[in-house]
C-alpha positions in Angstrom: 70.5 19.9 -12.0 72.3 18.2 -9.2 75.9 17.4 -10.2 77.1 15.2 -7.5 75.7 12.8 -4.9 77.2 11.0 -1.8 80.8 12.3 -1.9 82.7 9.3 -0.5 85.9 10.6 1.1 85.8 8.3 4.2 87.5 5.0 4.8 86.2 1.7 3.4 85.1 -1.1 5.6 88.8 -2.4 5.6 90.1 0.7 7.5 89.9 0.5 11.2 88.1 3.2 13.4 91.4 3.8 15.1 91.4 6.0 18.2 87.8 4.9 19.2 87.9 1.2 20.0 85.2 -1.4 19.3 84.9 -4.3 21.5 82.6 -7.1 20.3 81.3 -10.2 22.3 81.5 -13.3 20.5 78.6 -15.9 20.9 76.3 -18.2 19.1 75.5 -15.6 16.5 79.1 -14.6 15.7 81.3 -17.6 16.5 82.0 -18.5 12.9 84.7 -17.5 10.3 82.6 -15.2 8.1 81.4 -13.0 11.0 84.7 -12.9 12.9 86.5 -11.9 9.6 83.9 -9.2 8.7 84.0 -7.7 12.2 87.9 -7.7 11.9 87.5 -5.9 8.5 85.2 -3.4 10.2 87.9 -2.5 12.7 87.0 -4.4 16.0 89.9 -3.9 18.2 89.1 -6.7 20.9 87.0 -9.7 20.9 85.4 -10.6 24.2 84.7 -14.1 25.5 82.3 -14.0 28.3 83.1 -16.8 30.8 79.7 -16.6 32.4 78.4 -18.2 29.1 81.3 -20.4 28.2 81.9 -23.9 29.5 85.3 -24.4 31.1 85.8 -27.6 29.1 85.2 -25.6 25.9 87.3 -22.7 26.6 90.6 -23.8 25.0 88.7 -24.9 21.8 86.9 -21.6 21.6 90.1 -19.6 21.9 91.7 -21.6 19.2 88.8 -21.3 16.8 88.8 -17.5 17.2 92.5 -17.3 16.9 92.3 -19.3 13.6 90.0 -16.5 12.1 91.7 -13.3 13.2 94.7 -11.7 14.6 92.6 -9.4 16.8 93.3 -9.9 20.5 90.9 -11.7 22.7 89.7 -10.5 26.1 88.5 -13.1 28.6 85.7 -11.6 30.6 85.6 -13.2 34.1 82.5 -14.2 36.0 83.7 -12.3 39.0 81.9 -11.6 42.2 78.4 -12.0 40.8 75.5 -14.1 41.8 73.6 -15.9 38.9 70.9 -18.4 38.6 72.0 -22.0 38.1 70.2 -24.9 36.5 66.4 -24.8 36.5 64.0 -27.5 36.0 63.1 -26.0 32.8 65.1 -23.5 30.6 62.6 -20.7 31.6 60.6 -20.6 34.7 57.6 -18.5 35.6 57.4 -17.1 39.1 53.9 -16.0 40.2 53.4 -13.1 42.4 52.7 -14.1 46.2 53.9 -17.6 45.4 56.6 -19.3 47.5 59.5 -21.4 46.1 62.7 -22.9 47.6 66.3 -21.9 46.9 68.5 -25.0 47.2 72.2 -25.7 47.2 73.9 -26.4 44.0 74.4 -30.0 44.9 70.8 -30.5 44.9 69.1 -30.5 41.5 66.4 -27.9 41.2 62.8 -29.2 41.1 59.7 -27.7 39.6 59.3 -25.3 42.5 63.0 -24.8 43.3 65.8 -22.6 42.3 69.6 -22.5 43.0 72.4 -20.0 42.5 76.0 -19.7 41.5 78.5 -19.7 43.2 77.6 -22.7 45.3 78.0 -21.2 48.8 75.5 -18.3 48.1 72.3 -20.1 49.2 73.9 -20.8 52.5 74.9 -17.1 53.0 71.2 -15.9 52.5 69.5 -14.5 55.5 65.8 -14.2 56.4 64.8 -10.8 55.1 67.1 -10.6 52.2 65.5 -9.4 49.0 66.9 -10.5 45.6 66.3 -9.1 42.2 66.5 -11.7 39.5 67.1 -11.4 35.7 67.1 -7.5 35.3 64.1 -7.2 37.5 62.2 -9.9 36.0 61.2 -11.1 39.4 61.6 -9.8 43.0 61.9 -12.4 45.8 62.4 -12.3 49.6 64.0 -14.8 51.9 61.4 -15.6 54.5 62.9 -18.9 56.0 66.4 -20.2 56.1 67.9 -23.6 57.4 70.6 -26.0 56.5 69.0 -27.3 53.4 68.2 -23.9 51.7 65.7 -21.0 51.9 62.2 -20.3 51.3 61.6 -17.4 49.1 58.3 -15.4 48.7 57.7 -14.0 45.2 57.0 -10.3 45.6 57.0 -9.5 41.9 56.3 -12.2 39.5 58.1 -12.7 36.2 59.7 -15.2 33.8 63.3 -16.1 34.8 66.1 -18.1 33.0 69.2 -20.0 34.0 72.5 -18.3 34.1 70.9 -14.9 34.7 72.2 -12.2 37.0 71.0 -11.8 40.6 71.3 -8.8 42.8 71.2 -9.1 46.6 69.9 -5.8 48.2 72.6 -5.8 51.0 76.4 -5.9 50.8 77.9 -9.4 50.8 81.5 -10.4 50.7 82.4 -12.5 47.6 85.8 -13.6 46.1 86.7 -11.4 43.1 87.4 -14.5 41.0 85.7 -17.8 40.8 87.5 -21.1 40.6 86.4 -21.2 36.9 87.9 -17.8 36.4 91.3 -18.8 37.9 91.2 -21.9 35.6 90.3 -19.8 32.6 93.1 -17.2 33.2 95.6 -20.1 33.2 94.0 -21.5 29.8 94.1 -18.0 28.4 97.7 -17.3 29.3 98.8 -20.7 27.7 97.1 -19.6 24.6 98.8 -16.1 24.5 95.8 -14.0 25.8 97.0 -10.9 27.5 93.6 -9.0 27.8 91.5 -9.8 30.9 88.2 -8.1 32.1 87.5 -8.1 35.9 83.9 -8.3 36.3 82.4 -6.6 39.5 85.5 -5.0 40.5 84.9 -3.9 44.2 88.3 -2.8 45.6 91.8 -2.2 44.4 92.7 -5.4 46.0 90.6 -7.2 43.3 92.6 -5.7 40.6 95.9 -6.8 42.3 94.6 -10.4 42.5 93.7 -10.7 38.8 97.0 -9.1 37.7 98.8 -11.4 40.0 97.3 -14.4 38.2 97.4 -13.0 34.7 100.9 -11.6 34.7 102.4 -8.2 34.9 102.3 -7.9 31.2 98.6 -8.3 31.1 95.9 -5.7 30.1 93.4 -5.4 32.9 90.0 -3.9 32.2 88.2 -3.3 35.5 84.4 -3.3 35.1 82.5 -0.8 37.0 79.0 -2.4 37.7 78.4 -2.1 41.3 78.3 0.6 44.0 81.5 -0.5 45.7 83.3 -0.3 42.3 82.0 3.3 41.8 82.9 4.3 45.3 86.5 3.0 44.9 86.7 4.2 41.3 90.0 6.3 41.6 91.9 3.6 43.3 90.6 0.9 40.9 91.5 3.0 38.0 94.9 3.7 39.2 95.7 0.0 39.1 93.9 -0.9 35.9 94.7 -0.2 32.3 91.0 0.6 31.4 87.7 0.8 33.1 84.5 -0.5 31.5 81.1 1.0 32.6 78.5 -1.8 32.5 75.4 0.1 32.7 73.2 -3.0 32.9 74.5 -4.4 36.1 75.2 -1.0 37.5 71.5 -0.1 37.1 70.7 -3.1 39.5 72.2 -1.1 42.4 71.7 2.4 41.2 68.3 3.9 40.2 68.2 3.9 36.3 67.5 7.6 36.1 70.8 8.2 37.6 72.8 6.1 35.2 73.5 8.9 32.7 75.0 11.1 35.2 77.0 8.4 36.8 78.3 7.5 33.4 79.4 11.0 32.8 81.2 11.1 36.3 82.9 7.6 35.8 84.1 8.8 32.2 85.5 12.1 33.6 87.2 10.5 36.6 88.9 7.7 34.5 90.1 10.3 31.9 91.4 12.3 34.8 93.2 9.2 36.0 94.7 8.7 32.5 93.1 5.4 31.9 90.9 4.4 28.9 87.1 4.1 29.5 84.7 1.8 27.6 81.0 1.9 27.7 78.6 -1.2 27.4 75.1 -2.2 27.7 72.1 -1.5 25.4 74.1 0.5 22.9 72.3 -1.1 20.0 69.8 -3.4 21.9 67.1 -3.0 19.3 69.4 -4.5 16.6 69.5 -7.7 18.4 66.3 -8.3 16.5 65.8 -5.3 14.3 67.7 -4.1 11.2 68.2 -0.7 12.5 68.5 1.1 15.9 66.2 3.6 17.5 67.0 7.3 17.5 67.6 7.1 21.3 70.2 4.5 20.8 72.2 6.5 18.1 71.9 9.6 20.3 73.2 7.6 23.3 76.3 6.4 21.3 77.0 10.0 19.9 76.7 11.5 23.3 78.9 8.7 24.9 81.6 9.6 22.4 81.1 13.3 23.1 81.7 12.8 26.8 85.1 11.2 26.1 84.6 7.4 25.8 87.5 5.7 24.3 85.7 2.7 23.2 82.2 1.1 22.8 81.2 -2.5 23.6 78.7 -4.6 21.8 77.5 -7.5 23.8 74.1 -9.3 23.0 74.2 -7.3 19.7 77.1 -9.4 18.4 76.8 -12.5 20.7 73.2 -13.6 20.0 71.9 -10.7 17.6 70.3 -11.5 14.2 73.1 -9.5 12.5 76.3 -8.9 14.3 78.1 -7.3 11.2 75.3 -4.8 10.7 75.7 -3.7 14.4 79.4 -3.2 14.1 78.8 -1.5 10.8 76.3 1.0 12.5 78.8 1.8 15.3 81.6 2.5 12.7 79.2 4.9 10.7 78.3 6.7 14.0 82.0 7.0 14.9 82.6 8.5 11.4 79.7 10.9 11.9 81.0 11.9 15.2 84.5 12.6 13.8 83.1 14.9 11.1 82.8 17.8 13.5 81.2 20.0 10.8 77.8 19.8 12.3 75.1 21.7 10.2 74.2 25.2 11.3 71.6 27.0 9.3 71.6 24.6 6.3 72.3 20.9 6.1 74.6 19.0 3.5 74.2 15.4 3.3 77.3 13.6 4.7 78.4 10.2 3.7 78.9 7.8 6.6 78.3 4.7 4.5 81.0 2.0 4.7 80.5 1.1 1.1 83.4 1.4 -1.4 83.7 4.8 -2.7 82.3 5.5 -6.3 85.0 5.2 -8.9 86.8 8.6 -9.0 85.5 9.5 -5.4 82.2 11.0 -6.5 78.9 9.4 -7.6 77.7 11.6 -10.6 74.1 12.7 -10.6 73.0 14.8 -13.6 69.3 15.0 -13.6 67.5 18.0 -14.9 65.5 20.2 -12.6 62.1 21.3 -13.6 63.3 24.7 -15.0 66.0 23.0 -17.0 63.4 20.7 -18.6 61.3 23.7 -19.6 64.3 25.4 -21.2 65.4 22.2 -23.0 61.9 22.2 -24.7 63.1 25.1 -26.9 66.5 23.5 -27.9 67.1 21.7 -31.2 66.7 18.0 -31.2 69.0 15.3 -32.5 67.8 11.6 -32.9 70.3 9.1 -31.7 70.4 5.3 -31.5 68.9 3.5 -28.6 72.2 2.4 -27.3 73.3 6.1 -27.1 70.2 7.0 -25.0 71.1 4.0 -22.6 74.7 5.4 -22.3 73.4 8.9 -21.7 71.1 7.7 -18.9 73.7 5.6 -17.3 76.2 8.6 -17.3 73.5 10.9 -15.7 72.6 8.3 -13.0 76.3 7.7 -12.0 76.7 4.1 -13.3 79.6 5.3 -15.4 81.2 7.7 -12.8 83.3 9.7 -13.0 82.2 10.3 -16.5 80.0 13.2 -16.9 79.3 12.9 -20.7 80.5 11.4 -23.9 84.3 11.4 -24.3 86.2 13.9 -26.3 89.3 13.2 -28.4 91.7 13.5 -25.5 89.7 11.2 -23.4 89.2 8.6 -26.0 92.9 8.5 -27.0 93.8 8.2 -23.3 91.5 5.4 -22.7 92.5 3.5 -25.8 96.2 3.8 -25.2 96.5 3.7 -21.4 93.3 2.3 -20.1 93.0 5.4 -18.1 91.3 8.9 -18.2 93.5 11.9 -18.7 93.6 12.5 -15.0 95.1 9.0 -14.4 91.7 7.3 -13.1 91.5 3.8 -14.5 88.8 3.6 -17.3 89.0 0.8 -19.9 86.2 1.5 -22.4 85.4 4.2 -24.7 81.9 5.8 -24.1 81.3 7.8 -27.3 78.4 9.3 -29.3 78.7 8.6 -33.1 76.4 10.3 -35.5 76.0 9.9 -39.3 77.2 13.0 -41.3 73.6 14.1 -42.1 72.8 14.4 -38.4 75.8 16.4 -37.6 75.0 19.2 -40.0 74.4 22.4 -38.2 75.7 21.2 -34.9 78.7 23.1 -33.4 80.8 23.2 -30.1 79.6 25.2 -27.2 76.0 24.6 -28.1 73.2 22.6 -26.5 70.9 20.0 -28.1 68.2 17.6 -26.9 68.9 13.9 -27.6 65.9 11.9 -28.5 64.9 8.5 -29.7 63.1 7.5 -32.9 59.8 8.9 -31.5 61.3 12.4 -31.0 60.5 12.6 -27.2 63.2 14.5 -25.3 65.5 12.2 -23.3 68.8 14.1 -22.3 70.5 17.3 -22.7 73.9 17.4 -24.4 76.2 20.3 -24.0 78.6 20.0 -26.9 82.2 20.5 -26.1 83.9 19.0 -29.2 83.1 17.5 -32.7 85.7 15.4 -34.2 86.3 12.6 -36.7 88.0 9.2 -36.2 89.5 6.6 -38.4 87.3 3.6 -37.6 90.1 1.0 -38.5 92.6 2.8 -36.4 90.2 3.0 -33.4 89.0 -0.6 -33.8 92.5 -1.9 -33.7 93.2 0.0 -30.4 89.7 -0.7 -29.0 89.2 -4.3 -29.9 92.6 -5.6 -30.9 91.3 -6.4 -34.4 89.8 -4.9 -37.6 88.1 -8.1 -38.6 84.4 -7.4 -39.2 83.6 -10.9 -38.0 84.1 -9.2 -34.7 80.6 -7.8 -33.7 82.1 -4.8 -31.9 84.3 -3.9 -34.9 81.3 -4.3 -37.3 79.2 -2.0 -35.2 82.0 0.6 -35.2 82.3 0.5 -39.0 78.6 0.7 -39.5 78.3 3.8 -37.4 79.4 7.2 -38.3 82.9 8.7 -38.4 82.0 11.9 -36.5 81.9 11.9 -32.7 80.2 14.4 -30.5 81.6 15.1 -26.9 80.0 16.9 -24.1 78.3 16.5 -20.7 74.8 15.1 -20.5 71.9 15.7 -18.3 69.0 13.4 -18.0 65.6 14.9 -18.9 63.2 12.0 -19.1 64.3 8.5 -18.2 63.6 5.7 -20.6 60.5 3.5 -20.0 61.9 0.1 -19.8 60.2 -3.3 -20.0 61.2 -4.5 -16.5 60.8 -1.6 -14.2 60.2 -3.8 -11.1 63.9 -4.7 -10.9 65.3 -1.2 -11.8 67.5 0.4 -9.2 70.0 3.3 -9.8 73.5 3.3 -8.1 72.3 5.9 -5.5 69.2 3.6 -4.7 71.4 0.5 -4.4 73.7 2.3 -2.1 70.8 3.3 0.0 69.5 -0.2 0.1 72.9 -1.7 1.1 73.4 0.8 3.8 69.9 0.1 5.1 70.6 -3.5 5.2 73.9 -3.0 7.0 75.9 -4.3 3.9 79.3 -2.9 3.4 81.0 -5.9 1.5 78.9 -6.7 -1.5 79.7 -9.2 -4.3 78.5 -8.3 -7.8 77.5 -10.7 -10.5 77.0 -9.8 -14.0 75.0 -12.0 -16.3 72.7 -12.1 -19.4 71.6 -15.7 -19.1 69.2 -17.7 -16.8 70.8 -19.1 -13.6 72.3 -22.6 -14.3 73.9 -24.6 -11.5 77.4 -23.3 -12.4 76.4 -19.8 -11.8 74.7 -20.8 -8.5 77.9 -22.6 -7.5 80.3 -19.6 -8.1 77.9 -17.1 -6.5 77.7 -19.1 -3.3 81.4 -19.7 -3.4 82.1 -16.0 -3.9 79.9 -15.1 -0.9 81.8 -17.6 1.2 85.3 -16.8 0.0 85.0 -13.0 0.4 82.9 -13.2 3.7 80.4 -10.8 2.1 77.5 -9.4 3.5 75.4 -9.7 0.4 75.2 -10.7 -3.2 74.1 -8.2 -6.0 72.7 -10.3 -8.9 72.8 -7.9 -11.8 71.5 -9.2 -15.0 71.8 -7.2 -18.1 68.4 -5.7 -19.3 68.8 -4.3 -22.7 69.5 -5.1 -26.3 70.7 -8.6 -27.0 71.4 -11.0 -29.9 68.7 -13.3 -31.5 68.6 -16.5 -29.6 69.6 -15.0 -26.3 67.3 -15.3 -23.3 65.1 -12.3 -22.9 65.8 -10.1 -20.0 62.4 -10.8 -18.4 63.1 -14.6 -18.6 66.5 -14.2 -16.9 64.8 -11.9 -14.1 61.9 -14.3 -13.6 64.3 -17.3 -13.2 66.5 -15.5 -10.6 63.4 -14.4 -8.7 62.3 -17.9 -8.6 65.8 -19.1 -7.4 65.6 -16.4 -4.6 62.2 -17.5 -3.6 63.4 -21.1 -3.4 65.9 -20.3 -0.7 68.9 -21.1 -2.9 70.7 -18.1 -1.4 71.3 -17.5 2.4 68.3 -15.6 3.7 68.5 -12.0 3.3 71.9 -11.9 1.4 70.8 -11.7 -2.2 69.4 -8.7 -3.9 68.2 -8.8 -7.7 68.5 -5.6 -9.7 68.6 -5.2 -13.6 71.4 -3.2 -15.3 70.1 -1.6 -18.4 73.0 -1.8 -20.9 74.0 -3.6 -24.1 76.9 -6.0 -25.0 79.9 -4.0 -26.3 82.0 -7.0 -27.3 85.1 -5.5 -25.9 86.4 -8.6 -24.1 88.8 -7.8 -21.2 88.1 -4.1 -21.5 84.4 -4.8 -21.1 85.1 -7.1 -18.1 86.9 -4.2 -16.2 84.1 -1.8 -17.3 81.2 -4.0 -15.8 83.2 -4.3 -12.5 83.6 -0.5 -12.3 79.9 0.0 -13.0 79.2 -2.4 -10.1 81.6 -0.5 -8.0 79.6 2.6 -8.5 76.4 0.6 -7.5 78.3 -0.2 -4.1 79.9 -3.5 -4.7 83.3 -4.1 -3.2 83.7 -7.4 -5.1 83.0 -8.7 -8.5 82.9 -12.1 -9.9 85.0 -12.8 -13.1 84.6 -16.0 -14.8 86.6 -17.9 -17.3 86.4 -16.1 -20.7 84.4 -13.2 -19.1 82.5 -11.2 -21.8 84.5 -13.2 -24.3 83.8 -12.9 -27.9 84.4 -15.9 -30.1 88.1 -16.8 -30.3 89.1 -13.1 -30.3 90.4 -13.0 -26.8 92.3 -15.6 -24.7 90.1 -17.2 -21.9 92.1 -15.6 -19.2 92.4 -12.2 -20.9 90.3 -10.5 -18.4 92.2 -11.8 -15.5 95.4 -10.5 -17.1 94.1 -7.1 -17.6 92.8 -6.7 -14.0 96.4 -7.7 -12.9 98.0 -5.3 -15.1 95.7 -2.3 -13.9 96.3 -3.1 -10.3 94.0 -1.9 -7.5 90.9 -0.4 -9.1 88.8 -0.1 -5.9 86.8 -3.4 -6.6 88.1 -6.8 -6.0 87.9 -9.3 -8.7 86.9 -12.8 -7.5 88.2 -15.1 -10.4 86.7 -18.5 -11.3 87.7 -21.0 -14.0 85.0 -22.7 -16.0 82.8 -24.9 -13.8 81.6 -28.3 -14.8 79.6 -31.3 -13.2 81.3 -34.3 -12.0 78.5 -36.8 -12.2 80.6 -39.5 -10.3 81.3 -37.3 -7.4 78.0 -35.5 -7.8 79.7 -32.1 -7.4 80.6 -28.9 -9.3 84.3 -28.6 -10.0 86.6 -26.4 -12.1 87.0 -27.8 -15.6 90.6 -28.9 -16.4 91.3 -29.9 -12.8 91.7 -33.6 -13.8 88.2 -34.6 -13.1 85.8 -36.0 -15.7 83.3 -33.2 -15.9 80.3 -32.2 -18.2 80.4 -28.6 -19.4 77.7 -26.3 -18.2 76.5 -23.4 -20.3 73.5 -21.3 -21.2 74.0 -22.7 -24.8 73.4 -26.2 -23.5 70.2 -25.0 -21.7 69.0 -23.2 -24.9 69.6 -26.3 -27.0 67.7 -28.7 -24.6 64.8 -26.2 -24.4 64.6 -25.7 -28.2 64.7 -29.6 -28.6 61.9 -29.9 -26.0 64.1 -32.3 -24.0 64.1 -32.7 -20.2 66.6 -30.5 -18.3 68.5 -32.4 -15.8 68.6 -31.2 -12.1 72.5 -31.1 -12.2 72.1 -28.3 -14.9 69.2 -26.2 -13.7 67.5 -25.9 -10.4 63.9 -27.2 -10.3 62.7 -23.7 -9.5 64.3 -22.4 -12.6 62.9 -25.2 -14.7 59.5 -24.4 -13.3 59.8 -20.5 -14.0 60.7 -21.3 -17.5 57.8 -23.7 -17.9 55.4 -21.2 -16.4 56.5 -18.7 -19.1 55.9 -21.2 -21.7 52.4 -22.0 -20.3 51.4 -18.4 -20.4 52.7 -18.1 -24.0 55.5 -15.7 -23.0 58.6 -15.7 -25.2 61.7 -17.1 -23.8 64.3 -15.9 -26.3 65.1 -12.7 -28.3 64.2 -13.2 -31.9 64.5 -9.5 -33.3 67.9 -8.4 -34.8 
């Protein structure tokens, strides 16, 4: 048997990566509140605005937008002494080998067989014989004629080029360290309170002096080493800078790519010797611009870059235009955590946890699953038949859903939970998890013995190591547990109907239960694996036993937006329910239909059933369901009005009150009031807010379906209605009928 899995002693996503800095470029993929705040949460230390891809007229607005979303400093990255392609006739242009095209001045709009460059004077500075590499060697051209109107270029190596792409001239050429756009941008930045500036293509110490003169003595200057001149003048440049940044992409235009690794090491060592920080950029996670995970070469590159002494890592295209900027930053933080472990495996390997998901409750995700030899030994042990709900609890304990519980509670734990909402060690735990047996099944059992728990069929399910056998007073326990002894309360009634004798002890799963809906079953460890693979570290959980009506859709989408979460875990209850309740398979079919319809942002919703049963414990159960989702990897949990309420036994806001009294439990509740539909405004609003609203509930849906009446679109999505209709057409039941 394995007793623990995935120790989580590292920081959550809200803890920064401190000494090792993370710089992220903002662009079309990340210039929004959710992404910027998520990157902030992951510990980004500097947001970079690339002036080569930002219009001067838009800069002030861009800065204001970023500053409205985060307090992380902004760095303006200058265009610098760099040649780039200017406007083309089309966004992309194919240059054919051995063809000829003209390079014209910037004041002459480029035609179909023409090209021009920034800065404006460059075309006039080109000479016959010059060779230019365009867009990371996409094309190679040579100047074969030059006159006052421009140059004729021969295409030596064909390729597809784009506008605003870097161009390398294969001879030294004098260029100003800052463009006019740079100078104007620095002024705009200073007015907005920006102190960080990156000097692109730093060639000489004088270039650093120039940008510091314009940006102020209190500015932080990051000199980018991305050309041979910069490398040759490194010590002098570093001495005047606050940091140097190795741009491996542009550097490889002038230095053979096979020399870049050794050059990077030399620059890093020199910068460290000069006492300045060194950052590394280009292709760190280039694969993740489009793919969900990096290559092994990329993670090795980052790890070795850190081992060389880099103070920071720079994500450029990964966060500016990539499909998932947050996942890229998440991956860097995980790599940094792994680098910091310093306990690299020798002869044996122990799985380390570099996930940024919230730690399991209590710090350890319990896993108590029998090994083959334990199953063989258990076959010889006495068997005790228990209720189906007891098997459900035993299985969830063993799989870690109820972490840190390792078994059914003893008297000390029960009293502590009932009186303080905590386990004896002080860990918050609101709900008793106990095994009750009638007197006839207790006969012959004793503490310090081992038995096998079975269902009605006698098949072995789990191993119980009995630690204590004790009796309770059901009335006294009911009062402390449910706040009432009224047998009109279903939880109290179930307590009185069960035995007075409780059996405590650790459990080990022997054979998992075969459930009716296996296609959506995922254990806490599996969910954590999936979230990590998706690059999610902030996940909102949603607990439900009903089909998805519009109010549920509304609060789910609102929770995603409010928390800036990476994803939503839709976690319907699959297990025992009351007659008249929607069957679990009905609920799951409807949610699958809703996901298929595109109701949720693409790639940000996961459906996974939670095999449990209603405990009718009101606010205690609300906290319990949140902690279960915490163990599954959720950082946030949706709590609605009257969450897990039972009749009139608990105040509608009782769950919210208990969460407030318990304080930080490691998962953040997201509270919502009851949601209704305002027909006049055609929108969903909180009930009681002064608007005329129609209440939305699963009861209303059931009533309309039972009466065979049409279900309006404001109540249920058309995809959900179709899923229900399809079940009816197949002859599948919709509701629970068995008591």
